[in-house]
N, C-alpha and C positions, 0 to 999 in steps of 0.2 A: 374349753368349757371351764369356768372357774371351779375351784374345790370348795368355796365358800359362798354362801348367800346372806345377803342382808335383807331381814323381814322389817318392813316399815309398815306400821298400823295406822290406819286413819278412821275418823268417825264420821265423815262427811264425803258425799260423792263428788261434789264440786271441788273440794279441796284435794281430793285424790286426782281428779282429772287434770287440774293444774299442776299437781305434783308430777305426774306422769310426763307432762309436757316439759317441765323443768329438768327432769331426770334425763330424758331423751336429748334435750338440747346440751346437756353437760356431757353427752357421748357415753353414757353408761348403758349396758345392756339389761333391760327388764326381761326376766325369765318369765314371769307369770303375774297376773292380778287376780285376786279372788274376791268377788263381791257378792253380796247377798241378793242383789237384783240386777238386771241389765242396766248398764251406765251409758246413756247416749253419747257417742262420740269417742268412746274409750278405745274402741278398735282402731279408729283413725289416729288418734293421738299415739298409740302405740306402734303404728305404722304396719298393721296386719293387712295381709292381702285379703281381697274379698272372696266370698264363698262361692263354689261352683255348684252347690247343692241344687240350685234351681235348674241348671242345665241337666244335671243327672235325672231330676224329676221329670222333665220334658222327655228325655230320652226313654225313660221307663213308661211314660204314657204312651209314647209311640209304640213301644214293645207291646204293651197291653191292648193297644188298639188293633196292632197286626194280628196278635193271638186271637183276639175276639173275631175279627173278619175271617181268618182261616178256620177257626172252630166252627163258627156259625155256617159258613159255606159248606164245610165237610158234612157236619150233622144234618142240617136242615135241607141241603140241595143235593148233594152227592150220595151220602149214606142211607138216609131214611127221609125220602121226601114224602110229605104228607099233604093232603087236601084238607086244609082246616078252614072251615066256614065258606067253602066254595072258592077259595084262592089257592090255585095250583102253585106249587114250588118248583117251577122250571128254571128259574134264573135268580141269582142273587139280587140283581138291580130291582127286579119286580116287587121283591119282598122286603128290600132294605128298610123302608119305613118301620116295619114291624120289628127290626133288628136294632134300631138305633139305641133304645134302652140298655140292652145287653152290651153293646159296644161302648157305650158312655161308662156304664159301670165297670166293665173290665178295665178301661182306660184308667179311671180313678183308683181302682183296686191295685193294679200293678204299680202305678206312680206312688201311691201312698205307702204301701207296705215296703217296696223296694227302696224308697227313699229313707225310710226310718232305718232299715237295716244298713244302708250305706252310711247313714249319720252315725249309727252306733259303732260300726267297724272303723270308719275314719277317725271318730273320737276315741277309739280303743276302749269302749265301754262295752262290757260284756258281763253276763251274770256271775256273781260272786267275785268280782273285781274289788280289790281293797281300794277304799277311798284315798285320794291323793291331796285332800285338803289338809294343809298343815297347821290351820287354827280353826277349831269348830265355830268360833265367834263369827266367822265370816259368812256362815248361814243364817246369822240373826241381824247384827247391825253394825259390824265392823268391815273394814276394807283393808286388804293385805296386798302389799306390792313387794315381790321378790326381786332383788336386783342382784346380779352377779358382781361379786367383790373383785375388782380388778384395780390395783394400784393403792392408793392411800386410803385407808379405812377411815381415818378421822376426817378427811375431807368429804367422803361420801356421807357419813353420818351426820356431819354439820349441815350438808346440803339437804339431806332428808328432815332434819329438825327444822331447817328454815322453810321447808315447803309445808309444815304443818303436821309432821307425823307425831302421834301421841305416844308411840312406843317403837323402839328400834332394837333389834337383837340379831345376832350373827349366829348362823347354823351351817353345819356341814352339808355340802351337797351330796345326796345319796346316790345320785346318777353319775357323778364324775368318776 
């Protein structure tokens, strides 16, 4: 990991996207890109792997469905069977149409809540965490690309100027 980072500031998302492609083509390592809104195609241009959050959401939904079926079967069939409206509770399958709303809601509940928790843990976001945004303007209208400085500093800064950066600065990497 490099001990210095070059911060290149852009004022347009299309310019940033082309700059990321040019910097990657020149074999520089982009540490992070900060944007005020999602930029379509930026993850592909940076070479980031796809997310597996949808797979975990599906697994959490299956878990919620399983918990709902086991809970309903135990509560309504085994533990406390009741004759509601003349419908005896002798088997789960006979009464399953009445249980569908509960099974659906438990599936959605588990998938949604566990997926949010997984996202926060995977992103290392938790309460009282200090913000890692190096430039507050990236929450308004500016775009920041952090590039690891390896090799010639002048060559990298001239490449970034050529890509349309409006401001370039060098900072110490606090994680190194």
